[in-house]
Structures are given as structure tokens and as C-alpha cells.
Backbone bond lengths (Angstrom), bond angles and torsions (degrees), N, CA, C in turn:
res aa  C-N    CA-C-N  psi(-1)  N-CA   C-N-CA  omega(-1)  CA-C   N-CA-C  phi
1 M - - - 1.454 - - 1.519 109.42 -
2 A 1.300 115.62 162.11 1.463 122.25 -179.79 1.524 110.92 -56.94
3 R 1.329 115.01 151.47 1.463 118.63 176.50 1.525 109.04 -121.81
4 L 1.314 114.11 148.04 1.456 120.92 -179.14 1.525 110.21 -77.07
5 L 1.326 115.95 126.39 1.458 121.07 176.59 1.527 111.26 -93.07
6 A 1.345 116.67 -33.96 1.462 120.31 -178.13 1.514 110.72 -156.23
7 V 1.324 115.86 140.60 1.466 122.34 166.41 1.519 105.91 -137.92
8 L 1.338 115.98 118.51 1.457 121.12 -173.52 1.522 110.68 -137.78
9 P 1.331 116.93 116.40 1.463 119.68 173.44 1.530 109.22 -82.50
10 C 1.322 116.14 140.92 1.451 120.26 -177.92 1.527 109.91 -152.61
11 E 1.309 114.57 173.53 1.458 119.46 -179.76 1.525 111.10 -71.11
12 K 1.334 116.62 -39.04 1.460 119.95 -174.66 1.521 110.15 -159.33
13 I 1.333 116.05 149.30 1.458 122.10 174.11 1.524 107.57 -121.02
14 I 1.303 115.53 125.93 1.465 121.06 177.51 1.520 106.91 -113.88
15 V 1.327 116.54 126.60 1.462 121.48 179.81 1.527 107.89 -110.77
16 D 1.331 116.30 123.68 1.464 119.54 -178.46 1.527 111.21 -79.18
17 R 1.313 116.78 179.68 1.468 122.77 -176.66 1.521 113.50 -60.91
18 E 1.325 116.11 -24.65 1.461 120.40 -179.25 1.528 111.90 -93.55
19 G 1.333 116.40 4.69 1.460 120.77 177.63 1.518 114.92 84.42
20 I 1.321 117.18 13.69 1.463 120.63 -179.40 1.531 109.00 -90.75
21 P 1.347 116.52 122.42 1.464 118.94 -177.96 1.523 113.23 -84.92
22 S 1.325 115.64 146.20 1.463 123.23 169.25 1.519 106.76 -118.81
23 L 1.327 116.14 127.02 1.464 121.64 -179.63 1.522 108.05 -99.90
24 I 1.322 115.62 125.11 1.457 121.85 -176.79 1.525 109.49 -104.41
25 A 1.305 116.90 127.16 1.472 125.10 173.83 1.533 112.70 53.70
26 L 1.328 116.25 78.66 1.463 120.97 176.40 1.522 109.88 -61.39
27 F 1.343 116.07 141.90 1.464 120.95 179.50 1.520 110.17 -91.61
28 Q 1.308 116.01 129.04 1.456 121.90 168.24 1.513 109.63 -129.34
29 Q 1.332 115.67 -35.95 1.456 120.16 179.87 1.519 109.30 -143.83
30 I 1.321 114.95 137.56 1.461 122.10 177.70 1.521 107.46 -120.19
31 H 1.313 115.89 128.75 1.462 121.41 175.59 1.530 107.48 -98.86
32 A 1.306 116.22 120.05 1.459 121.68 176.89 1.525 106.89 -106.91
33 A 1.312 116.09 102.12 1.460 120.54 -175.64 1.522 110.55 -82.62
34 P 1.329 117.53 131.97 1.462 119.85 173.48 1.530 108.83 -57.03
35 M 1.324 116.65 135.43 1.461 120.45 -174.24 1.521 113.83 -94.45
36 G 1.312 117.31 -4.32 1.458 118.17 -178.22 1.516 112.18 -144.98
37 R 1.314 114.33 167.90 1.462 121.77 178.24 1.527 108.59 -128.63
38 R 1.320 113.83 146.23 1.458 119.98 174.28 1.528 108.85 -78.62
39 N 1.328 116.46 172.01 1.464 121.02 178.56 1.526 112.14 -59.45
40 D 1.336 116.79 -29.70 1.469 119.46 179.85 1.536 112.79 -83.72
41 G 1.341 117.41 2.15 1.462 121.49 177.37 1.513 115.22 92.59
42 T 1.332 118.39 -8.74 1.466 120.20 179.12 1.526 110.25 -78.24
43 A 1.316 115.28 151.49 1.461 120.96 -178.57 1.524 111.21 -70.56
44 V 1.318 116.16 142.28 1.460 121.49 173.33 1.522 106.74 -75.19
45 P 1.341 118.89 123.26 1.467 119.78 -177.70 1.532 111.78 -65.95
46 I 1.326 115.02 150.72 1.459 121.35 176.81 1.525 107.98 -77.12
47 A 1.327 116.78 129.95 1.467 121.37 -178.63 1.530 110.07 -63.91
48 P 1.348 117.79 143.09 1.471 121.55 -176.50 1.533 114.93 -59.74
49 N 1.328 118.06 -24.22 1.473 119.91 -178.31 1.533 112.49 -100.52
50 T 1.322 117.63 16.75 1.466 121.55 -177.98 1.528 110.91 -69.72
51 I 1.331 114.30 132.99 1.465 121.54 174.22 1.520 106.46 -127.07
52 T 1.324 116.18 123.59 1.451 120.34 177.79 1.526 109.25 -80.30
53 A 1.312 117.38 153.63 1.465 122.30 -178.35 1.523 112.32 -82.16
54 K 1.299 117.95 21.52 1.467 123.51 -178.06 1.523 112.14 -63.33
55 E 1.332 116.19 131.72 1.465 121.12 172.18 1.524 107.12 -88.20
56 W 1.336 115.97 136.45 1.453 120.72 178.64 1.519 108.48 -152.25
57 A 1.314 116.67 174.89 1.460 120.40 -176.15 1.527 109.67 -145.43
58 V 1.319 115.00 158.56 1.466 121.24 175.69 1.530 107.94 -124.61
59 F 1.314 115.02 125.22 1.463 122.75 176.72 1.521 107.90 -101.92
60 S 1.315 116.09 134.84 1.464 119.60 175.03 1.519 109.25 -139.77
61 E 1.333 114.38 154.69 1.462 121.06 -179.81 1.519 108.16 -140.56
62 W 1.337 115.45 128.05 1.466 122.75 -177.23 1.518 110.28 -116.81
63 K 1.326 116.55 136.39 1.465 122.79 175.69 1.527 107.94 -101.85
64 P 1.350 116.90 113.27 1.465 118.97 -178.25 1.521 112.51 -79.65
65 E 1.321 114.69 155.14 1.459 122.53 169.45 1.537 106.57 -90.01
66 P 1.329 118.74 162.49 1.471 120.33 -178.48 1.531 113.97 -54.33
67 D 1.344 118.38 -37.16 1.469 118.98 -178.51 1.530 113.34 -79.36
68 D 1.348 118.47 -1.44 1.468 122.13 176.60 1.526 112.20 -83.44
69 I 1.317 117.00 -21.69 1.466 120.90 -174.23 1.523 109.89 -62.61
70 G 1.349 114.10 128.37 1.458 120.99 -177.95 1.526 113.68 92.82
71 K 1.329 118.44 -10.82 1.463 121.71 -179.56 1.519 111.13 -82.79
72 Q 1.346 114.77 135.35 1.460 119.50 171.71 1.525 108.07 -94.36
73 V 1.324 115.83 131.01 1.458 122.65 -178.82 1.527 108.42 -134.60
74 N 1.323 115.65 171.45 1.461 122.04 172.17 1.513 108.59 -116.73
75 Q 1.316 115.84 132.81 1.461 119.68 167.87 1.522 105.97 -89.23
76 V 1.322 116.17 126.21 1.461 121.55 -179.84 1.519 108.35 -106.89
77 L 1.320 115.61 136.79 1.454 122.03 179.28 1.526 108.33 -128.44
78 E 1.327 116.59 137.03 1.458 120.54 172.99 1.519 108.73 -146.30
79 L 1.324 115.68 154.80 1.453 121.73 179.50 1.519 108.43 -120.89
80 Q 1.327 115.85 124.44 1.462 121.67 179.78 1.519 109.93 -100.46
81 Y 1.333 114.19 139.68 1.465 120.56 172.88 1.527 109.26 -68.46
82 P 1.338 117.60 163.88 1.466 120.11 176.68 1.529 113.70 -57.12
83 D 1.343 117.67 -28.58 1.472 119.61 179.67 1.528 112.90 -81.73
84 G 1.358 117.62 2.70 1.464 121.81 176.84 1.515 115.10 92.88
85 T 1.336 118.01 -10.53 1.461 120.13 177.72 1.526 109.48 -77.30
86 L 1.332 115.95 158.07 1.463 120.37 -179.12 1.518 110.93 -83.14
87 S 1.310 115.08 136.87 1.464 120.84 173.73 1.532 107.92 -83.28
88 P 1.332 117.41 171.21 1.470 118.93 176.05 1.533 113.72 -72.77
89 V 1.332 117.82 -5.56 1.469 121.10 179.56 1.520 108.62 -79.69
90 R 1.339 114.84 106.15 1.474 122.35 178.34 1.519 108.24 -150.35
91 G 1.303 116.19 154.10 1.454 118.84 177.93 1.510 112.39 -170.83
92 K 1.344 114.32 163.40 1.465 121.92 177.13 1.520 108.20 -132.25
93 V 1.333 114.62 141.23 1.457 120.96 175.10 1.522 107.38 -125.27
94 P 1.341 117.08 112.78 1.466 118.78 175.70 1.530 109.98 -79.36
95 F 1.320 115.90 141.16 1.465 120.02 175.45 1.522 109.12 -158.46
96 T 1.331 114.60 166.02 1.459 121.94 178.45 1.519 108.71 -123.15
97 F 1.325 115.84 133.75 1.457 120.04 172.74 1.529 106.71 -73.54
98 T 1.333 117.58 113.25 1.466 120.66 -175.22 1.521 113.77 -95.02
99 N 1.344 116.42 -19.55 1.472 120.23 178.85 1.519 108.28 -154.92
100 D 1.329 116.40 -172.72 1.466 119.29 -175.71 1.526 113.89 -87.50
101 R 1.338 117.06 4.74 1.462 120.17 178.37 1.525 110.59 -85.88
102 P 1.334 117.63 156.19 1.467 119.74 179.15 1.529 112.42 -56.65
103 H 1.317 115.44 141.24 1.462 122.84 178.99 1.524 108.26 -103.61
104 R 1.317 116.56 131.58 1.468 122.09 -179.05 1.522 110.76 -107.48
105 N 1.332 115.33 138.44 1.460 122.33 175.76 1.516 109.62 -122.53
106 Q 1.306 114.01 152.46 1.457 121.28 176.68 1.522 107.16 -135.90
107 Q 1.327 116.33 125.95 1.457 121.02 175.83 1.520 108.01 -119.36
108 N 1.344 115.87 119.49 1.455 121.52 177.89 1.523 108.20 -94.88
109 I 1.325 116.06 134.20 1.454 121.71 -173.25 1.521 108.86 -131.18
110 I 1.326 116.44 140.78 1.457 121.45 172.56 1.513 107.14 -114.21
111 G 1.311 115.79 120.23 1.454 121.81 178.29 1.511 112.64 107.51
112 F 1.337 115.61 126.35 1.453 120.84 175.47 1.519 108.03 -128.61
113 P 1.346 117.66 124.43 1.460 119.39 179.79 1.533 110.56 -71.67
114 I 1.326 116.65 129.92 1.467 120.99 -177.41 1.530 112.05 -126.16
115 G 1.325 117.30 8.96 1.458 120.74 -172.94 1.514 115.88 -69.32
116 Q 1.319 117.71 -25.82 1.464 120.54 178.26 1.522 109.10 -107.45
117 E 1.304 115.48 134.41 1.454 120.41 176.12 1.527 108.52 -84.44
118 G 1.330 117.24 137.63 1.458 120.89 178.86 1.512 111.69 134.55
119 N 1.351 116.39 -162.65 1.463 122.40 -176.66 1.523 111.64 -89.73
120 Y 1.317 115.29 119.42 1.460 123.14 173.13 1.519 106.79 -90.57
121 T 1.331 117.27 141.37 1.458 121.04 -177.77 1.522 109.87 -114.21
122 L 1.323 115.59 117.63 1.450 122.74 173.83 1.515 106.56 -86.93
123 R 1.332 118.10 122.48 1.468 122.28 -178.13 1.528 108.64 -117.12
124 V 1.335 116.21 135.89 1.465 122.65 -178.19 1.523 109.17 -136.84
125 W 1.338 116.68 137.04 1.461 121.34 175.85 1.525 109.03 -156.67
126 L 1.329 115.73 171.15 1.460 122.14 176.42 1.519 109.34 -105.40
127 E 1.330 114.69 145.90 1.458 119.55 173.31 1.519 109.29 -140.72
128 K 1.321 113.79 155.54 1.469 121.93 176.24 1.519 106.94 -134.60
129 D 1.321 115.82 131.54 1.464 121.73 -179.15 1.534 111.43 53.70
130 G 1.341 116.58 36.52 1.458 121.84 177.48 1.514 115.71 79.91
131 N 1.339 117.34 1.47 1.467 121.17 -179.30 1.526 110.66 -111.55
132 P 1.348 117.61 135.30 1.464 119.81 177.68 1.530 110.77 -62.30
133 I 1.343 116.56 137.03 1.464 120.97 178.93 1.527 111.57 -127.59
134 S 1.322 116.64 8.11 1.468 120.69 176.26 1.518 108.30 -139.84
135 E 1.317 114.50 171.32 1.452 119.69 173.31 1.521 108.91 -67.10
136 V 1.326 116.34 154.11 1.454 121.07 171.96 1.519 106.75 -86.62
137 N 1.311 115.81 121.48 1.461 122.32 -178.43 1.524 108.38 -106.52
138 S 1.321 116.85 147.37 1.460 118.21 -176.30 1.526 112.48 -136.40
139 Y 1.322 113.93 160.36 1.456 123.55 177.92 1.523 106.15 -144.36
140 E 1.329 117.40 132.11 1.460 120.39 -177.98 1.520 111.61 -103.27
141 M 1.338 113.99 141.53 1.464 122.88 175.90 1.516 107.45 -130.12
142 A 1.317 116.66 131.85 1.466 120.98 -178.75 1.521 110.26 -92.57
143 V 1.321 115.39 137.46 1.461 122.00 172.61 1.517 107.19 -116.26
144 S 1.335 115.85 125.78 1.464 119.82 176.36 1.522 108.48 -121.17
145 H 1.295 115.04 143.93 1.457 121.36 178.11 1.526 107.96 -95.21
146 S 1.312 114.89 77.25 1.455 120.48 -177.45 1.515 109.58 -157.08
147 I 1.302 115.09 165.29 1.456 120.62 174.07 1.527 106.87 -84.34
148 P 1.341 118.10 129.64 1.465 119.45 -177.41 1.524 111.86 -62.54
149 P 1.326 116.65 151.57 1.464 120.11 178.21 1.526 111.05 -54.72
150 G 1.325 115.79 139.90 1.458 120.50 -179.94 1.513 113.75 89.09
151 H 1.353 117.71 -5.34 1.464 121.12 -178.90 1.522 113.04 -116.64
152 Q 1.331 118.42 8.41 1.447 120.68 -178.52 1.535 109.37 -58.33
153 G 1.306 114.46 135.27 1.452 120.13 178.19 1.517 113.76 85.04
154 K 1.335 117.99 -6.80 1.463 121.88 179.28 1.524 108.13 -110.36
155 P 1.337 118.48 138.90 1.460 118.80 174.84 1.528 109.15 -67.12
156 T 1.333 116.68 139.76 1.465 121.30 179.93 1.516 109.81 -128.84
157 P 1.328 117.32 150.98 1.463 119.38 173.62 1.524 109.32 -68.56
158 S 1.324 116.97 170.08 1.472 119.37 -174.25 1.512 114.36 -82.15
159 T 1.317 120.79 10.56 1.467 120.67 172.58 1.500 110.02 -133.11
């Protein structure tokens, strides 16, 4: 079965006229700054179910085997919270391997869950007829509830 060559979450994917993608601002760490302070000066904690309205995208590239050509499959994507539970970020992209060259997918997403501090795991795999047919591949992104270095004392957006 096809194998994953790349899975990369980023802020934006731009595809030129020749079909060549450019990935803008790869995600590795997201700083979610508390937006308020209590009367005693301590930060108001971010609620565990908070989802920021951030637009982002996931780029993936699959290398098919000869017997994959002509097969329609679904690429499945899900995002796990640091505690291992599934976030509401999930999706499927149907596609067909049309030749023996790598196939590229792009999934645009609105909303990133930031309520739990720690490593979020982006998981991607292929399935056919609802059954997994590839390995589950993953990519980790860290979310910290802090103001990023160099921004102390300045208001920052939540991503």
C-alpha cells in the first residue's frame, strides 16, 4: 500500500499555476496567551474546551505502489489532545491514485483547539471502505499557555 512521504501542518498552503505547493509557517509550537487577569493579577486560565478561530492547513504526500494506481481511497485526519482524547478536528479527503507519482493532499481547517497545554498529535492514514489500509502516521505540535519570548508586556493573539 502507499506510504506517507510527508505530513506537515502549516498556516497556509499556496499552490502555483504549475501545481507546486508552498507551505507558509510550519507549526511546531503554538503559544496561547491568557487574555485576561484576575483582580489579584494572576492570569485567567484558558478553558479546556477552547478552540481558537485560527485558519490552518495540513499538507500530505503519498507514494503509491504499482497496485494502488486506479484505487480510490480516503485520507483520514484527526487531532488528539495531549490527554489522548480526540479533538473535534477531523476530516476525510477522497482521492484516486492516477499514476505512479506521489499524490499530494491539502486539508484546510478553521479552528485549533488550545485548551490543553502539551503535545497535540496530528494523525493521518488511508482507508478504503471504512477500513484502514495504511500505517497511522503522526506529527506532534506543542501548545503552551504562555506569552512567547520577545512579547512580554505586549498583548498577543491566542495563536
